[in-house]
C-alpha positions in Angstrom: 7.3 11.7 -3.9 5.0 13.5 -6.5 3.7 10.2 -7.9 2.8 8.7 -4.6 1.0 12.0 -3.5 -0.9 11.9 -6.8 -2.1 8.3 -6.1 -3.1 9.3 -2.5 -5.0 12.3 -3.8 -7.0 10.0 -6.1 -7.9 7.8 -3.3 -11.3 9.6 -3.1 -12.3 8.6 0.4 -9.0 9.8 1.7 -9.0 13.0 -0.2 -12.5 13.9 0.9 -11.6 13.3 4.5 -8.4 15.5 4.3 -10.3 18.3 2.5 -12.4 18.7 5.7 -9.2 19.4 7.6 -8.0 22.3 5.5 -8.8 24.9 8.3 -7.7 22.8 11.2 -4.5 24.2 12.9 -4.3 21.5 15.5 -3.1 18.7 13.0 0.1 16.8 13.4 3.0 18.1 11.2 2.9 15.3 8.5 -0.9 15.4 8.4 -1.0 19.2 8.0 1.7 19.1 5.3 -0.2 16.4 3.5 -3.5 18.4 3.7 -1.7 21.4 2.0 -0.6 19.2 -0.9 -3.9 17.8 -1.3 -5.4 21.3 -1.3 -3.0 22.4 -4.0 -4.0 19.4 -6.1 -7.7 20.0 -5.5 -7.6 23.7 -6.5 -5.2 23.1 -9.4 -2.5 25.3 -7.8 1.3 24.9 -8.2 2.2 22.4 -5.7 6.0 23.1 -5.6 5.9 25.0 -2.4 3.6 22.5 -0.5 5.7 19.5 -1.7 9.0 21.2 -0.6 7.3 21.8 2.8 6.2 18.1 3.0 9.7 17.1 2.1 11.1 19.2 4.8 8.7 17.9 7.3 9.3 14.2 6.5 13.1 15.0 6.4 12.8 16.1 10.1 11.0 12.8 10.8 13.6 10.7 9.1 17.0 11.9 8.0 16.8 9.7 4.9 14.5 12.2 3.3 16.7 15.3 4.0 18.7 15.1 0.8 17.7 15.7 -2.8 18.2 12.2 -4.0 15.3 10.2 -5.3 13.8 7.8 -2.8 12.1 4.4 -3.4 8.4 5.1 -3.8 7.1 2.1 -2.0 9.4 3.0 1.1 8.1 6.5 1.1 4.4 5.4 0.8 4.8 2.9 3.7 6.4 5.5 5.9 3.8 8.1 5.0 1.0 5.7 5.9 2.7 5.2 9.3 3.1 9.0 10.0 -0.4 9.8 8.8 -1.8 7.0 11.0 0.1 8.5 14.0 -1.3 11.9 13.2 -5.0 10.9 12.9 -7.8 9.5 15.0 -11.1 8.1 14.0 -14.0 10.1 15.4 -16.6 7.4 14.6 -18.3 4.9 16.9 -15.8 2.3 15.8 -13.0 4.6 16.9 -14.6 5.1 20.3 -15.1 1.4 20.7 -11.4 0.8 19.9 -10.3 3.5 22.4 -12.4 1.6 25.1 -10.6 -1.6 24.2 -7.2 0.0 24.6 -6.6 0.2 20.9 -6.2 3.3 18.8 -7.8 3.4 15.3 -7.3 6.2 12.8 -9.2 6.8 9.6 -5.9 6.0 7.8 -6.1 2.6 9.4 -9.7 2.2 8.6 -8.9 2.8 4.8 -5.6 1.0 4.2 -5.3 -1.7 7.0 -6.3 -5.2 6.5 -5.7 -8.3 8.9 -3.8 -11.4 8.3 -4.0 -14.6 10.4 -0.4 -15.9 10.9 -0.2 -19.6 11.8 2.8 -21.7 12.5 2.1 -25.4 12.4 4.1 -28.4 13.8 4.3 -30.8 11.0 4.8 -33.8 13.1 1.8 -36.1 13.4 -0.6 -35.2 14.7 -0.2 -31.7 13.2 -0.8 -28.9 15.7 -1.0 -25.2 15.4 1.6 -23.9 17.8 1.4 -20.2 17.3 -1.7 -18.2 15.9 -1.5 -14.4 15.7 -3.5 -11.6 14.0 -1.3 -9.1 12.1 -2.2 -5.8 10.6 -0.9 -4.7 7.2 -1.3 -1.5 5.1 -0.1 -3.0 1.8 1.2 -6.3 0.3 4.6 -6.5 -1.3 4.4 -9.3 -3.9 7.9 -10.8 -4.9 8.1 -11.4 -8.5 10.6 -13.9 -10.0 9.1 -14.5 -13.4 6.5 -12.9 -15.7 3.1 -13.6 -14.2 -0.4 -12.3 -13.6 -1.4 -10.4 -10.5 -3.7 -13.2 -9.4 -1.0 -15.8 -9.7 1.3 -13.5 -7.6 -1.3 -13.1 -4.8 -1.8 -16.9 -4.8 1.9 -17.4 -4.3 2.1 -14.8 -1.6 -0.5 -16.8 0.4 1.1 -20.2 -0.1 2.4 -22.0 3.1 6.1 -21.8 3.5 8.5 -23.9 5.4 10.1 -22.3 8.5 12.8 -23.5 10.9 11.1 -22.9 14.3 12.0 -23.5 18.0 8.9 -25.7 18.6 7.5 -25.5 22.1 5.6 -28.7 21.5 8.7 -30.7 20.6 11.2 -28.8 22.6 13.5 -28.6 19.7 14.1 -26.6 16.5 12.9 -28.2 13.5 10.9 -27.5 10.1 7.4 -26.1 10.7 4.9 -24.7 8.3 4.0 -21.0 8.2 0.8 -19.8 6.6 -0.9 -16.5 6.4 -4.5 -16.0 5.4 -6.4 -12.8 4.7 -9.1 -12.4 7.3 -10.0 -8.8 6.8 -9.6 -7.1 3.3 -9.1 -3.2 3.5 -11.3 -0.8 1.6 -8.2 0.3 -0.2 -5.8 -2.5 -1.2 -2.2 -1.5 -2.1 -0.1 -4.0 -3.9 3.7 -3.4 -4.5 5.2 -5.4 -7.3 8.6 -6.2 -5.8 11.2 -6.9 -8.5 14.3 -6.8 -6.2 15.3 -10.3 -7.2 15.8 -9.2 -10.7 19.0 -7.7 -12.1 19.3 -4.3 -10.3 21.1 -2.6 -13.1 18.7 -3.7 -15.9 15.9 -1.5 -17.2 14.0 -4.6 -18.4 11.2 -5.2 -16.0 9.4 -8.5 -15.3 5.9 -8.0 -16.8 2.9 -8.5 -14.6 -0.5 -8.6 -16.1 -2.9 -6.9 -13.7 -6.8 -6.5 -14.1 -9.0 -3.5 -13.9 -11.4 -5.6 -11.7 -9.7 -7.8 -9.0 -11.4 -10.5 -6.9 -9.7 -11.4 -3.5 -10.6 -14.3 -1.3 -11.1 -13.5 2.3 -10.8 -16.4 4.8 -12.7 -15.0 7.8 -15.4 -17.0 9.8 -16.9 -18.1 6.5 -14.9 -17.9 3.2 -16.0 -14.8 1.1 -14.7 -12.7 -1.8 -14.1 -9.0 -1.9 -14.3 -7.2 -5.2 -11.9 -4.4 -6.1 -11.4 -1.8 -9.0 -8.1 -0.2 -10.0 -7.9 3.5 -9.6 -4.2 4.5 -9.5 -0.8 3.0 -10.6 2.6 4.3 -9.5 5.1 3.7 -12.3 8.9 3.4 -12.3 11.1 3.5 -15.3 14.7 3.0 -15.1 16.9 0.6 -13.0 16.5 -0.3 -9.2 19.2 2.4 -8.5 17.9 5.2 -10.6 14.9 6.2 -12.7 11.8 8.3 -12.8 8.4 7.8 -11.2 5.1 8.8 -12.7 1.5 8.2 -11.8 -1.5 6.9 -13.7 -4.8 7.9 -12.0 -8.5 7.6 -12.7 -10.9 10.7 -12.5 -14.4 9.6 -13.2 -14.1 7.3 -16.2 -11.0 9.0 -17.7 -7.5 8.0 -16.9 -4.7 10.5 -16.8 -0.8 10.3 -16.9 0.9 12.5 -14.4 4.5 13.2 -15.1 5.6 15.8 -12.7 3.8 19.0 -13.9 2.8 17.4 -17.2 -0.7 15.8 -17.3 -2.2 14.0 -20.3 -5.1 11.6 -20.9 -4.3 7.9 -21.3 -6.3 5.0 -22.6 -7.4 2.3 -20.2 -5.8 -0.2 -22.5 -2.5 1.5 -22.1 -2.9 1.7 -18.2 -3.4 -2.1 -18.1 -0.3 -2.8 -20.1 2.4 -0.7 -18.3 5.5 -2.8 -17.7 6.7 0.1 -15.5 3.9 -0.6 -13.0 5.3 -0.5 -9.4 2.5 0.0 -7.0 -1.1 -0.7 -7.7 -4.0 0.9 -5.8 -7.4 -0.8 -5.8 -10.7 0.4 -4.1 -13.3 -2.0 -2.8 -16.6 -2.0 -4.7 -19.8 -1.4 -2.8 
């Protein structure tokens, strides 16, 4: 929990927005508890009490978080983004327009949510797209099966996949093609390095080479690119069943290693060569 909250705190746009809510007593319970944690981090106060309170609040939302056992960081992050999204609303023109269109947009969604176009294609000639949907996402979970680079893992993620589908066009179930493409890239891109296919009891982790600067292809009306910079890494040491989480976060030009209450500077070279990297946080460049 600590490592995820450090990464969220170092999401500058989020931290600035939450700081403005410190005196707001009308917030939802998860949002209010998160604001307290962020305030303790900002003012360099001991965060034990606020973290304990946040754990109690999320435990009331989901019984999984009631005990003292360590939870998977990616699962916790995903759930936190859902709860924070529910607790917030966007007070901008964009939010007002979204309300008019019957949609609810929060500033969490405006920061973390991107859009995929999901297409299922009947492969029988002539090929026809039988289903096309827009789908929102808050992070991408990249399945790793071998040592690779982050760019290769992203390329594999967006490769078309075979799918057994009950085809309305053919009125029978047969192999179709499922393809997702990125049509809207979020300001904050969160990438989970999913090593679940590896041996669960092994402490040896598949290495992923990830860059400081990342370029992502966006297939909107006209193909374009979005440029990102790494600002935080949630790390996990140990096996899939046990271990310890830490965070690497950038403040200005300096990177720091956050290990519970211990904080120490770390060289950028060491940040980019962490085999324990578990979740990568990238922010879009202007």
